[in-house]
N, C-alpha and C positions, 0 to 999 in steps of 0.2 A: 503494500499500499503504499510506505515511504518514497521508496522509487516512481512509483506511478507521480503521485504529489511530487518530486522532486524534477521530473518530466515534462511535467506539464508547469511549472514553474519554468523551465529551460526554453519550452515554445513559449510564452509568449512573451519571454524577454525577446524573443529573437526575432516572432512576428512584430515586434516594437520598432527592433532595429530596423527592422527590411520596409518598412512604412515611414520610419526617418529619411528612407534614400527618396522619398520623392521629394523635387525639387519645387522650389514654391512657385514655378508658372503650371506646376500639373498639380496643385495641393486644389479642391473641387471647388473652394469659393475667391477660388482668385483666376483671374479668366481674361487670357490675352488677349489685346483690344488690337495692337497695335506693333508693327515686326520690320524691322530695318535694321543696316547697319549699324547705326547708333543706339536703338534705344528696343528694350523689350517694355509697354507699357502694362503693368499687371493693375487688372481691374477689379478691388477686393470687396466684394458684399460679404458682411458676417450678419446675420438675422442676429435678432434679443434673443440672449443667453446664448448664442451656440458657441463650438468651442472649432476651430482648424484643426487637422490632425497637422501630427511633428512632419515639421518641412524644411527643407534646406535651402539657406541663402549662401550662394558664392559670388555672384558679380557685384562690384561698387552700383549704389543706387543712391535714387534722391526718393524719399519719402512726402508724400504732402495728402495732408490730413483733409479731407470734406464735409466730415459733421461733427461734432460734440457727441465727446463716449464716455463712457467711464468701460475703462477694458486693464486687461493681466493678461502677460504672458507668459512664462517660463520657458528657457534652458532648458535641453533634454538634459535631466539627470540632477537640474537645478531647482531651486525655489520660486516661486510664483511669483511676480512683483507685476500692481497696482501702477495706473496709470488715468490722464486725461487723453481724450484726444480734442484739440484743438482746430475750428476748420480757419483754414490758410495757415499755420504751420508746417514748417517744411526744416527736414536736418536730410544731411549726407551721411549713410549707412557706407562705410570701408569692408564690407562682407567679400571681396575681392581679396585683401589682403586677412584681414579675420573671419573668416566665415561660421555661421553659428547653424544650429539646428534648433526649431522652438517652435511650440504652439500660440495660440491668441484664440481669447475669447472673448465676448462682448459682455458686460454685466450689467445696459445699460437697455434702456423697454425700447430703442429705436435701432431700426438697422447701422453697422459701423460701417460705414464710405470712406475709403481709404488706396490711394493710388502709389504702387510699387514700380517705378522707373527703374529699371536694369540697362546700366549703361555699357555699351560693346562695344565701342569705340574706341580705344585705347591707343592707338599707336600714329592712326592718322590725324595728329595735333591741326586746327585748321587756328590761325590767326586771327581776332577781331574785337577793336574794342569796346571797351564798358559803353551800356547803353545810356547816351546823355539826354532824356527827358525828363521833364517836372512831373510825368505822372507814376514816371518806372523808377524805383528802386533798390539796389543791388542787394539782396539779401546777406548770401554769402557766393564764395567762390573754392572748387577747386581746381586739380589739374586740368581735369579733361571741361566740367560742367561751369556756368556760372548760372544761379535764381536768382531770380528777382520777384517782386510785389507789385500788381501796378493795378491803383489807384483809378480810375476812371468815373469820374463828374457827371453829375444827368445829361444829355445832350452831347458830350463830350465823346473826342475822337485821340486815340495814340495809335501812330504810327510806329511801325520799326523797319527801319531803312534797309535795302537788300548789302547783304556781306557774306561772308567766309564761311559763318556757321550756322546750322539750322537750327528751328528754335520749335518748341513743344509749348501753346497755349492753352492751361487749365482752368477754367473759369469755377473760382471757388464761391462765389454769391452773384444774384444777381442776374441781368439777360444782356448779351453783345452779340452784332453781329460782326462774324469777324473773316474778311477777308483775305486769302494770300496765294495771289498768281488766279488762274483761272477757277478757285474752289470756292464758294463762297457758304457759310453754315449760319445757323445761328444757333447758339451755343445756351443751355440752361448749368444750372450749376450743376456741376460734376462731367460735363462737358468738352471735348479736346479736339485742337484740329494742330496738324504737323505742318510749320513752314519747311519748307527744302531751303537749301541754302542756295545763295543767290538772287531768292525772292523775297521780297516786302512783306509785310503782314500789318494791316489795318482794322482797331478793332472800335468799331462804331457802341458806345451804349441805349443800347435803348431800353433802358429802367427804367423807373421812376425814382430812383435809387444810385448811391452811386454803386459800381459794380466793379469786384475785386477776382486778377487774377495772380494763377505760379506761371513766369515764363520760364523754361528751363531754356537755355542756351548751351547748345552741346559744340566746343570744341573741339 
């Protein structure tokens, strides 16, 4: 009987280890919505009181929070830790040099929405100046990416001039009409538009209050 029990425990542990080998973009609550040479954009929705599988992050990533939630996470083999997601907050995660295996759960009563942008282009670095516009604020910068926050007042327009770097615009809140080359999209909160290199980006606020965006510049 003891031998059976030990075998069962070993089986459970081995099964959990196998599940933990799932890369983040294959975890069921993580959906890839854009993939190119620069980024893998993973759109994450975790329902209230739901928990992800253990999954692996192994690429440098930019994280963009889109909803306000109380959340918790747990590194495999570690203790749980709690935190609060705030819409518009962003950070850089150096998973390329420090990969992790963890799971995340939503302690709140509303859907937890966050975007995990894996940065895939670490060698072909482009040169582009920091954007100079009164509505655009540089939030942080790493070797291969700059993150900006854009606040567009009622009736105003922000223009990102064409340059060597491509851009990814994610709307945090409000409503905008975004135009990049021949592509024109009306964006609601949580929507995005990709702007290739050498292509400008025009962002028109069509909301009744200030619209707020996160803009990633891929170097």
